[in-house]
VOBA-1610 file (N, C-alpha, C; in pm, whole numbers, padded with zeros to 5 digits, always signed):
BEGIN
Met+00076-00096-00038Met+00001+00004-00007Met+00110+00156+00024Ala+00095+00206-00109Ala+00210+00298-00152Ala+00171+00448-00031Glu+00041+00444-00037Glu-00021+00576+00088Glu-00104+00537+00175Lys-00122+00579+00329Lys-00169+00506+00385Lys-00347+00597+00386Ile-00446+00512+00375Ile-00605+00515+00356Ile-00631+00534+00488Thr-00685+00613+00542Thr-00740+00660+00668Thr-00874+00618+00662Val-00953+00571+00730Val-01133+00513+00737Val-01135+00552+00835Ser-01300+00604+00859Ser-01357+00572+00979Ser-01368+00481+01077Asp-01446+00469+01177Asp-01500+00290+01210Asp-01580+00245+01116Ser-01683+00331+01049Ser-01799+00284+01012Ser-01732+00261+00877Glu-01634+00290+00810Glu-01593+00253+00671Glu-01509+00152+00697Leu-01466+00136+00835Leu-01388-00019+00829Leu-01517-00122+00829Glu-01647-00109+00892Glu-01695-00205+00895Glu-01810-00259+00755Ile-01779-00187+00663Ile-01803-00218+00513Ile-01675-00269+00435Leu-01600-00252+00478Leu-01438-00297+00415Leu-01435-00448+00481Glu-01468-00438+00625Glu-01484-00559+00701Glu-01567-00692+00629Val-01658-00669+00583Val-01805-00700+00524Val-01732-00763+00350Leu-01659-00672+00278Leu-01643-00725+00182Leu-01509-00838+00193Trp-01414-00775+00291Trp-01278-00831+00296Trp-01370-01023+00358Ser-01430-01021+00437Ser-01497-01135+00502Ser-01537-01204+00357Ala-01609-01156+00278Ala-01715-01192+00167Ala-01583-01264+00083Gly-01471-01220+00047Gly-01415-01240-00060Gly-01372-01242-00188Thr-01538-01112-00229Thr-01577-01110-00366Thr-01672-00991-00370Ala-01667-00941-00507Ala-01768-00791-00510Ala-01902-00816-00448Leu-01955-00749-00384Leu-02068-00718-00332Leu-02161-00579-00377Asn-02293-00588-00426Asn-02333-00477-00430Asn-02416-00381-00305Ala-02465-00298-00283Ala-02482-00198-00146Ala-02591-00276-00112Asn-02679-00392-00146Asn-02779-00465-00109Asn-02728-00591-00022Glu-02659-00613-00085Glu-02507-00752-00035Glu-02477-00678+00067Ile-02410-00559+00099Ile-02358-00530+00209Ile-02450-00481+00313Arg-02539-00442+00253Arg-02654-00383+00391Arg-02692-00518+00437Thr-02731-00616+00356Thr-02798-00764+00430Thr-02642-00794+00539Ala-02541-00821+00514Ala-02429-00886+00541Ala-02440-00786+00723Leu-02401-00658+00739Leu-02433-00549+00790Leu-02561-00548+00885Asn-02620-00588+00841Asn-02784-00608+00969Asn-02778-00684+01056Glu-02673-00769+01042Glu-02665-00872+01162Glu-02642-00837+01284His-02556-00686+01232His-02579-00651+01381His-02553-00522+01376Lys-02614-00431+01256Lys-02616-00275+01273Lys-02768-00243+01183Ser-02859-00164+01226Ser-02937-00139+01125Ser-02932+00018+01094Trp-02825+00014+00972Trp-02824+00117+00911Trp-02934+00153+00792Glu-02973+00283+00774Glu-03014+00258+00670Glu-02975+00286+00522Arg-03041+00157+00445Arg-02953+00198+00275Arg-02879+00353+00271Thr-02935+00454+00222Thr-02857+00565+00234Thr-02702+00586+00287Thr-02736+00554+00439Thr-02598+00559+00507Thr-02510+00501+00448Ile-02537+00367+00395Ile-02435+00249+00360Ile-02387+00315+00200Leu-02506+00376+00146Leu-02434+00440-00009Leu-02327+00582+00046Thr-02392+00648+00169Thr-02235+00703+00177Thr-02174+00677+00203Leu-02149+00600+00303Leu-02012+00521+00327Leu-01946+00466+00237Ile-02023+00446+00128Ile-01924+00331+00012Ile-01897+00480-00075Gln-01964+00589-00091Gln-01903+00655-00204Gln-01793+00706-00107Arg-01776+00758+00044Arg-01664+00814+00100Arg-01540+00718+00083Leu-01563+00574+00052Leu-01430+00477+00065Leu-01398+00491-00100Leu-01501+00502-00198Leu-01432+00525-00329Leu-01333+00645-00358Lys-01395+00727-00272Lys-01295+00883-00275Lys-01166+00903-00225Lys-01209+00787-00112Lys-01051+00780-00046Lys-00954+00702-00139Gly-01032+00637-00250Gly-00945+00511-00308Gly-00898+00333-00231Ala-01037+00371-00121Ala-01063+00253-00064Ala-01132+00150-00150Leu-01210+00156-00219Leu-01312+00072-00271Leu-01255+00093-00414Met-01330-00026-00503Met-01363+00003-00674Met-01483-00038-00697Gln-01518+00006-00788Gln-01694-00013-00817Gln-01648-00086-01019Glu-01765-00158-00976Glu-01784-00249-01134Glu-01911-00242-01160Lys-02001-00182-01255Lys-02134-00165-01340Lys-02149-00311-01362Arg-02239-00372-01308Arg-02294-00493-01340Arg-02444-00515-01337Gly-02507-00445-01416Gly-02675-00358-01398Gly-02614-00277-01287Val-02631-00317-01154Val-02582-00229-01004Val-02444-00239-01025Tyr-02401-00147-00949Tyr-02288-00136-00895Tyr-02222-00263-00765Tyr-02097-00327-00828Tyr-02082-00419-00729Tyr-01932-00383-00689Tyr-01886-00377-00562Tyr-01789-00317-00460Tyr-01680-00397-00454Thr-01532-00357-00446Thr-01440-00479-00422Thr-01319-00372-00362Pro-01219-00401-00211Pro-01179-00335-00171Pro-01049-00287-00232Cys-00967-00212-00260Cys-00852-00161-00363Cys-00748-00196-00236Ile-00774-00241-00143Ile-00655-00258-00042Ile-00702-00418+00021Ala-00575-00475+00059Ala-00605-00623+00128Ala-00617-00593+00296Arg-00662-00653+00368Arg-00725-00665+00508Arg-00570-00657+00599Glu-00467-00737+00494Glu-00364-00745+00583Glu-00263-00639+00560Ala-00286-00575+00469Ala-00183-00435+00456Ala-00258-00334+00522Tyr-00393-00322+00540Tyr-00495-00216+00622Tyr-00399-00227+00791Val-00402-00320+00817Val-00384-00357+00938Val-00218-00348+00969Lys-00137-00404+00856Lys-00004-00331+00889Lys-00012-00202+00916Ala-00064-00098+00821Ala-00075+00025+00825Ala-00081+00072+00957Glu-00249+00011+00983Glu-00248+00092+01097Glu-00203+00048+01196Thr-00127-00052+01252Thr-00054-00090+01350Thr+00056+00001+01338Lys+00099+00043+01226Lys+00262+00072+01215Lys+00236+00239+01276Ser+00087+00275+01227Ser+00057+00398+01282Ser+00057+00401+01426Phe-00022+00333+01482Phe-00054+00302+01655Phe+00086+00322+01704Leu+00166+00226+01675Leu+00285+00231+01702Leu+00356+00347+01704Asn+00369+00422+01650Asn+00422+00540+01603Asn+00403+00640+01701Lys+00250+00641+01663Lys+00171+00766+01752Lys+00184+00721+01929Tyr+00166+00619+01970Tyr+00151+00657+02118Tyr+00295+00570+02179Phe+00376+00479+02096Phe+00507+00389+02138Phe+00636+00458+02060Gln+00625+00591+02037Gln+00746+00623+01967Gln+00792+00496+01873Gly+00729+00435+01795Gly+00752+00347+01708Gly+00820+00228+01750Ser+00827+00180+01911Ser+00886+00087+01956Ser+00854-00002+01996Phe+00842-00088+01954Phe+00750-00263+01957Phe+00794-00286+02108Arg+00901-00284+02148Arg+00957-00264+02304Arg+00877-00204+02365Asn+00825-00100+02339Asn+00725-00002+02457Asn+00601-00059+02439Leu+00553-00113+02355Leu+00415-00142+02359Leu+00397-00261+02386Thr+00572-00359+02418Thr+00507-00456+02507Thr+00525-00464+02620Ala+00601-00337+02644Ala+00639-00328+02807Ala+00475-00289+02853Ala+00404-00220+02781Ala+00293-00136+02808Ala+00167-00259+02842Leu+00175-00375+02725Leu+00109-00455+02765Leu+00132-00548+02905Val+00248-00586+02927Val+00308-00641+03022Val+00259-00566+03157Asp+00296-00444+03184Asp+00263-00369+03286Asp+00119-00303+03293Ser+00023-00349+03191Ser-00140-00355+03221Ser-00196-00383+03291Asn-00098-00526+03309Asn-00165-00627+03414Asn-00310-00707+03324Glu-00320-00654+03233Glu-00427-00713+03101Glu-00405-00873+03099Leu-00285-00908+03079Leu-00215-01040+03011Leu-00233-01128+03173Thr-00242-01242+03117Thr-00249-01328+03201Thr-00119-01442+03183Pro-00098-01485+03315Pro+00021-01621+03260Pro+00002-01671+03165Glu-00074-01770+03125Glu-00069-01754+02980Glu-00105-01709+02887Asp-00112-01562+02852Asp-00084-01517+02764Asp+00054-01450+02739Ile+00108-01451+02883Ile+00229-01436+02878Ile+00338-01529+02847Glu+00309-01637+02850Glu+00360-01760+02809Glu+00378-01775+02657Ala+00249-01775+02607Ala+00241-01800+02468Ala+00295-01672+02396Leu+00297-01545+02476Leu+00378-01486+02389Leu+00558-01481+02403Arg+00574-01572+02502Arg+00728-01593+02548Arg+00776-01699+02402Ala+00684-01774+02419Ala+00658-01887+02281Ala+00678-01868+02201Tyr+00603-01724+02122Tyr+00585-01696+01995Tyr+00728-01622+01935Phe+00790-01556+02068Phe+00927-01440+02045Phe+00993-01570+02021Asn+01009-01689+02088Asn+01139-01752+02080Asn+01105-01826+01990Arg+01029-01866+01909Arg+00979-01958+01752Arg+01006-01829+01684Lys+00953-01712+01656Lys+01032-01614+01560Lys+01194-01596+01584Gly+01266-01635+01654Gly+01390-01567+01725Gly+01478-01690+01680Lys+01440-01790+01671Lys+01446-01904+01602Lys+01461-01919+01487Glu+01309-01886+01422Glu+01288-01832+01272Glu+01398-01763+01158Glu+01453-01642+01261Glu+01513-01526+01206Glu+01711-01609+01207Arg+01716-01693+01276Arg+01873-01751+01288Arg+01920-01800+01203Lys+01781-01868+01105Lys+01816-01986+01028Lys+01863-01937+00892
//
């Protein structure tokens, strides 16, 4: 992703539906998927879609009605957002983030052990 695309939480919900679908959807299909946990009007969804189109986060294809596809992969978006979060709150340091998580007392001993195992495994992979 060359340039970071910033989206609102509501716009992100539209993207999440499309990423989960793995195929282009029209506005009605997006609304149906969102109606499982949202009761947004059709006009709200259309407004959010238009915003995403302007931002370059979606592309549309006319097939009788418009179908929408994300222009960015979920993994690329999450990576960019994580980097932004890290820079904004932890001076770009994973060590600072990890320390904040551990110091928050929100991690269980099982969480800490799982992280330790993950870091050890990643360290071994890098040495190969």
